[in-house]
N, C-alpha and C positions, 0 to 999 in steps of 0.2 A: 550389797549395793551394786547397781548396774554399772556404775562408773569403774569400780574395781575390776569387774569382770571384763569390761571392754577396753580398759585403758591400755595404751601402748607406750611403754617407756624403754629407752635404749638399754639393752642388756637383759631384758626380761621378756618372757613370752607373755602374750595377752592373758590377763587374769592372774599372773604370778607375781606381780610387783608388790612390794611391802605396802601395808596400809598407811604407814607414816609418810611414805613418798607420795602415795596417791593423794593424801590430805594436803600435802604441801603444794604439789603441782596443780591440783584441781580444786583448790580451796573455794574460789569464787563460784565455780560450777556446782560444787556440792552445796554451798550455802543457798544458791538459787533454787536447786532442786528441793531442798528441805523446805524453803519458804513456800514454794508452789504447792507442796503437799500439806503443810501444817496450817498455813494461814486460812485457806478456804474451809478446812475441816473445823478449826476452832471458831471461826467466824460464824459458820452455819450452826454450830452447837449453841453458841450464845444467842443467836437469833431464835432458835427453837425454844431455848429455856425461857426467854423473855417474851415469846410469842410476838416477835416483830416481823414486819414485812417491808423490806426496803424497796425503794424505787430509784430509778436512775443508776448512776455508777458510783459505788462506794469509793472514797478516797482514803488511802492508808497514810497515817502520820505517826511520828514518834516511834519508829521501829528501833528496837534494841535487840540485837542478835550478836552475842559475843561468846567466845569459848568459855565454858564453865559457868555461864549465866543463863537463866531462863529466858525464853523468847517472850518479848513483850511488844505490843503494838496497839495503836488506836485506829479505829475506823470511823470516819465521818460519812453519814449518809442520811437521806431523807426517808421517812417512813410513810407508808400509806395511812391516811387519817382513819381513825376508828369512828364510825358513825354511830352515835347513840340516838336512836330514833325517838322523836317526840310523837305525840298523838297525831296521826296523819289521816284519820277518818274525820268526816264532817268539817273539812276545811271550808270556811265561808268563801264562796266563789260567785262573782257576778255572772248571771246567766238567765236568759229568758228564751223560751221555746219560740223559734221564729215562725212567721206565717207568710203567706203569699196572697196578696190582694188581687182583685180583678184588674186594677190599674197597673200593678206590677206585670201581670201577664200581657196586658196591652202594650206596655213599653217594650217588653221582650219581642213581641210580634213586630213592632215598629223596627227593631233592630234586624229581625229576620228579613223583613221587606227591603230594608236598606241594603242588605247584603246581596239581594237578588235584583237590585235596580238595574235598569237598562238606560243607556244614554243615547238619545236620538239626535242626529245632527240637525241644526236649524239653518235656514237660509240666512245669508249675511245681513246683519242689521246691527245697530248699536246695542251693546250689552245692557241687560237689565237685571235688577235683583231677582233672584230665583233662577237665573241661568246658570249653567255649568260652563265656565270659561276654560278652554284649553290653552295654556300659555307656555312660552319658553322664558325662563328667567336666567339672567346673568348678572352677578353682583358687580357693581361699578364703584363701590365705596363702602368703607366701614369695616372691611375685613382685611387682615394681613395675609400675605401669601397669594397663592394663585386664586383667581376668581372662582366663585362657586356657581355651578350651572345646574339647571333642572330643565329637562326636556319633557314636553307634553304633560305638564302638571295641570291637573284638573282642580279648579277653584270654584266651589259652590257659592256664588255671590249672595251675600245676605244671610247665609246659614249660620246657626248659633256657633258652630265649631270653627268658623272661618275668622281669621284675625281681621279686625275692622279696617286696617290699613289697605287690605286688598280690595276694598270697595272702590278704590281709585280706578279699577278696571271698568266699572260701570260707565257707559257712554262711549267706550272704545268700540271700534268695528274691527272685524277680522283683517289682519294686515297692519293695524296700527301698532306703533311702538311708543312706550311711555316710561318715564322713570318713576318708580314707586319706592317710597321710604318706609321701611318696616322696623319697628322697635320690638325686640323679642324679650320676653320675661326672663328673669334670672334662672328660673328652674326649667327652661325650655329643654326639650329632649335632646336636641343636637348641641353638643358641647361647644362647637365652633360658633354657633349663633346665639347661645344663651347670654342674655344681658347686653347684646349688641344692637346698635341702630345701623341698619344696612340699606344702602341704595341698590335697587335692582333695575335693570333695563328689561321691561316686560314687553314681549311680543305676543299679541293676541292672535292665535292661529285659527280657532273656530269656536262657535258657540253650540252648546248642546242643551237638550231638555232631558231632565231626569224623570223617568217613568217608573213608578213603583207597581209591583204586581198586585192584583186584587186578592183580598182575603177570601178564599173559597176552597172547596174541596180539591180543585186542581192544584192550588198552591200547596196544600198539604201533601198531595201525592208526589209533587215534584221534589219535596224535601226528603222523602224517604218512604218507608213501608207503612204509610198511613192511608186509611180508607176515607177519612173525612177530616174536616177542619176541627170538629169537636175532639176527635181522637188526638190530633196534634196538640190542641190546647191543653188537654189533660196531661200529655207527656211533658209539655213545657212547664206546667204548674208543678208536676212531680219532681222534675229535674231542678227547678228553682228552689223548691223546698229542701231537697237534698243538699244542694250547694250551700244554702243558708244554714242548715243544720250543721254541716261539716265546719263551716266558718265559725259559727257560734261555739261549737264544742272545742274547736282549736283555740279560740280566744280564752275560753274557760280553763282549758288544760294549761295554757301558758301562764295564766294567773295562778293556778295551783302550783306550778313548778317554781314560779317566782316566790310564792309564799313559803314553800318548803325550803328554799335556799335561805330565806330570812330567818326561818325557825331553827336552822342548824348552822350557826356561825362558827364552825370549826376552822382551824388553820388549814390552808391549802398549800401543798408543797410547790415550790417554785418550778420543779420539773413538770408538774401538771399544767401550770400557767403557760410555760413555754410551748407545750404541746398544743394547748388550746389556741394560742396565738398563731401557731403554724396552721391550724385548721381554718382560722379566719382568713389568713393570707391565701390559702389554697382556694377557698370559696371565692374570694375576690378575683383571683386569677382565672378561675373557671368561668366566672361571669364575663370576663373580658374576651373570652373566646379566642379568635384568631389573633388578637392583638396582645395576648398574654406575654409573648416574648419581648415586647417593647416596654413592658411595665417593670419598673424597679421598685421594690417594696423595702422601705426602711423598717425592719422588724423592731428596732429599738423604739422608734416613734409609735409604731402600731401597738406595741406592748404598753407604752405609757398611756395611749388613748383608750385602749380596750381592756386594761387590766381589771377594773372593777367588774365589767361585763363577763370577762373570762372566769373570774372567781365565782360569780353567781352561777354561771353555766356549769362549772365543775361541781360545785356544791349540789346543785339540783340533780345532776347526773348521778353522783355518788349516792345521794339519798334515795333516788328512784331505784337504783340498782339494789340497795339494801332492802327496800320495801318488797321488791320482787323476790328476793331471797326469803324474807320472812313469810311472805304469802305464798311461796312455792309457785310463782308464776313463771312460765317458760314457754318458748315457742315449740309447738309440736312438729313432728316430722311431716304430717299432712299439711300444715300451714306453710312450712318451708317449701315443700314440693309444689304446692299451689302457686307460690310466687315464682318458682323456677319455670313451671309450665307456662305461666302468664308471659314471662320474659321470652321464653322460647317461641311462643306464638307471635310475639311482637317483632322479633328479629328473624323469624322464619328459619330457625335452626333446630336440629334434633335436640330433644331434652337431654339425652345422654351426653352429647357434646358440651352443652351448657353446664351440666352438672360437673363434668370432669374439669372443665376450665375454672369454674367457680370454686370447686374444692381445692384446686391447686393454688389459686391466687388469694384465697381467704375470703372471697365474696360471699360464699355460702354462710360462713360464720357471721359476717356483717349483716346479712339478711335476717338470720335468726335473732341477732341482737336487736335489730330494728323492730321486728315483730314483737319481741318480748317487751321492749320499751313501750310500744304503743298499747299493748295489753295492760301493762301496769298503769299507764296514764288513763286508760278507759276505766280501770278498776277505781282509781282515785276520783275520777269524774263521777262515777256512779255513787261513791261514798260521800261526795262533797255536799255541803249544805248550800243549795242554790239560793242566791239572793237577787232581787231585782237590780239590774244595772242602774247606775246613776244617770239621771237625765242629762242630756247635753247642755252645756252652758249656753247662755243667750248668744245668738249669732253663730253657733257651731251647728254644722249639719251632721246628722247621724249618718254614720257609714253604713252603706248597704251591705 
């Protein structure tokens, strides 16, 4: 034993002290060393014999370690669930191959024209519907705290996307000042304004006329490497079809994942739930951007609210992983390299530097996992039994 070799006791040279004295003086140290050697060994042996895979941190209880008696202990731990796959082929899935109509293309061209619109200043006169009014707004009531200000805000009077209350600008001339009362919907994008009725002092600065570019070959050439309007139209149709196909497949894959979770109602370890809640919290903070440091998340409340969703997500993930193993689906080196090359081009860094950094911080592995998961979901989509989606209920608009 190393303790006997290194022990220093008065009257004895190192390594020469009697074993009985060593046991008496270093009893606690000896017991601790024995426990550190024996417990992990026997614990792992039992795990191997019973084919168990623990997760989290095992807790030791009921330790019995006395002179002349055998070592006995209990370990409490969570085990990774064993996924027994149900039939995962031909899962019924709502899906319809999308199409793109001429009207769809026309609407997209309207958006392109709007993005290239020019605003021409008009001579001073009373504002009319159809004008673009450039105004300064300062809140004068309805908001707590400092007033809200907006400089050189362009309001398209009478446009579908303009709140009706701003029609009060109609009749004002440049230089006029008027109080406008605006009631914002509960789901308005700016949290400070959502659900509020706010008084603004509006100053009309100038009037403009919006001019849209003509749809011709010159318009197409201005947008990119297109020789004609027909070539641009074909590209727009192709891109729209690709976007809709991706969205439709994503919705179908989400439905498959949800169905797989329902088909496999195994118990989910609490350790996994806690990890999933941490993922949700991090996603929320990432969306907050620069304001993330100001946000305090009560993980207990978040866990209560998101527990069912977390369990579904975990079940789906574990089932998909097991299917990938059974079907021998994996990310290839070429697929991972292609993703690394794409990222390197995006950030304009050498691929070798990206690869070294990603290998060190684990990103390469996460990329491979993401590619593998997407390949498994594509396999499941191909194997699924596609069914016509349910018609929208009366009064509901079909999502584009």
